C-alpha positions, 0 to 999 in steps of 0.5 A: 692411082699410079704406079709406084714404079713408073707412075702410069695411071693403073687400072683394074687388073693386079699389074701396071699396064706400062711396066707389067710391075705387080701392083696388087699389094700396092693397091691394097696399102692404098685402099687401106690408107684410103679406108682410114682417112675416111674413118678419120674424117667421119670422126672429125665430123662428129668432133671425135678430134683425138680418135680422128688424128689416130686414124689419120696417123695410121693412114699415113703409116700405110701411105705417106704421099696420102695428102688428103689425110696429111692436109686433114690431120693438119686442119684437126691440129689447127682447131686443137690450137696446135698451129705450129704442128698443123704448119708442118704438115702442111708443109710435109704435104706440099713437098709430096705434090706441088699442084692441086694441093689445098696445103699451100692454100692453107699456108698462104691463108695463115701468112696472109692473116698475119695477126691471127698467126702472131696470136697463135705465135704469141700462145704458144710462147705464153703457154710454154712459160705458164708450164714453166711457172707452175714447175716453179710454184708460181700458180697464181701467176701461171694461171693469169697468162692462161686466162689470157690465152684462152681468151685470145686463143679459145681453141687452144685444148692445153692451155684449157686442161691446164687451167682447168688442172689449176682450177681443181688445185685450188677446189674450184670445181665449177671454174675447172668444169667450165674449162673441160666443158669447153675443151670437150665441145672442141674435142669429145673423146680427148682423154686428158679431158675426160679424166680431169672431168670424172675427177672433178664429179668423185670430188664433188660427189665426196664433198656432198656425202660429207654435207649429209653427214659422213657415215649417218646419212639420212638414206641409212634409216632403218627399213620397217616392214610387216611379215606375218603380222609382226613388226620387223625393223631391219637395219639399213646396211644389212640386206637381204640375200638374192638368189642367182649366185650360181647363175651370176658366175656363170654369166661372168664366166661366159663373158671370159670366154666370148672376150678371150674368143673375140681376142683370139679371133679378131684382135690378134689376126688384125695386128698381125696383118697390120704388121706383115702390111708395114714390113711389105710396104718397106720392102716395096720401097726397098725394091723400087729404091733398088730399081731405080739404082740399076737404071742409074748405073748405065748413066753412071757407065756411060760417064765412066770414060770421061772420069777416067780421062780426069784422073791423072789430073785428080790424082795429080791435085791429091798429091799436092793437097797431101803435102799443104793439109795436116789432116792426113786421115781426111785427105786419105779418105777424099783419096779414097772415095775419088778412087771408089767413084772413078773405078765405078763403086758404090756411089753412096759409099762416096757420098758418105765419105764426103759427108764425113769429110765435110762433118770433120773438115771444113772445105774453106780450110783445105787447098785449092785443088783438094777443094776442088776435087772435094766439089767435083765428087759431091756434084758428081754423086749429088743428083743421085744421093739427093733425092734418095737421102730426102726420101729417107729423112721424110720416112724415119721423119714420119715414124718419129725416128728423130735421131736418124731423121735429123742426121739425113735431113742436113746430109739431104742439104748437104747434097742439095744446097736449095733444099731449105725444107730439109734444113729446117726439118733437121732442125725439128728433130734436133728439137724433138730429140732434145738437142736445143742448141743445135737446132736453135744453130740451124733455125739462126740459120734459116733466118739469116739466109731465107728471109721472106719465106714461110721456113723462116717464118715457122724458124723465127716461131720455134726460136721464140719458143725455145728462147722462152723455154730456156729463158 
């Protein structure tokens, strides 16, 4: 385990021997994340895949850099037929740790088996079409398509569940039970599969009761018995009263009391502790970013003399730009950003101003002097803001705050044009919030500008899925 502040190897003591930072809480968080990873691993071994997914997600909430948990989560998604989600987890894992990481081998394995990868892509595309057919009422065509999907990709649980649902709609319960049994052989605790299976058993039992005569069934024949040498005939629907009613009520009350006690002493404190640990983890992350900001301040102060020397030249460029551009508000904002940077202001505010100018005005439409100023400021603040913005973006993505992560990933790419993974996850975030037009625009840009990469391959697959749904 390494220190979150300086990266040094930690010992058994509660502080870092290199930078003297208190790491006791950090160690508890990492240990809890590893414990949840081990729980997910045990569940996966007994094919409790749904339970394993929950444990691994909790593990990643505590420690998003737990690459072992993220790689295992990708393997489980792959086993369940969710290839796109598996690749997404492996890409994030490879981003956190580039060397000695199995995620790279998993991605390479899929890329090498292009034929199998094409089957996965086609299965996802055909499933979306079958789902759309069901919504339009074309259930027979959807059933034909789903049978082909299950035959070519037998691990695709969602396809088996939808096919079983269509069988149930046609009262073909034997075929539906066969599909659900196959899905449960992959994931034994899948809630949706168990719900459908229970519904099948209820319908089968009702049909059996109807076949046996409805209300007058064979087991409802009168009961005959002899009491004191007399023959007594008792109707089947009438039962003798049983003693022990008070004991039954007493046992129920005891059960309720024990349940409330367990809730109060075990469940509630565990939930409160979990919330506190998440809050502490956020505080630690903010403290780490603040320390990095203070460390970078000295370097910026050292460059201040050189920036002041360029001040007159930048102001002259600004004067010429004001006379040529028709967007005075953006020009004023660019001037404010330059003055803020020159006077040693907050670099994050400078970067935010540059991002707003970029969002409202294409740099290619600026004058030469104004564009030179814009690019000079961006190159000055990007080394500091690129990694921080990317970290915030992955943080928002991991907690499913896709509206925030979409903008942050675009900003990360704005500060570092070589970070094509940030551009890909921006498109994924837009897709998750339902802005498919924006997502398709970014996917298309990746396909055109990054050919031959795994990012381009996943973007092509996403485009096919979106075009299939919209079509």
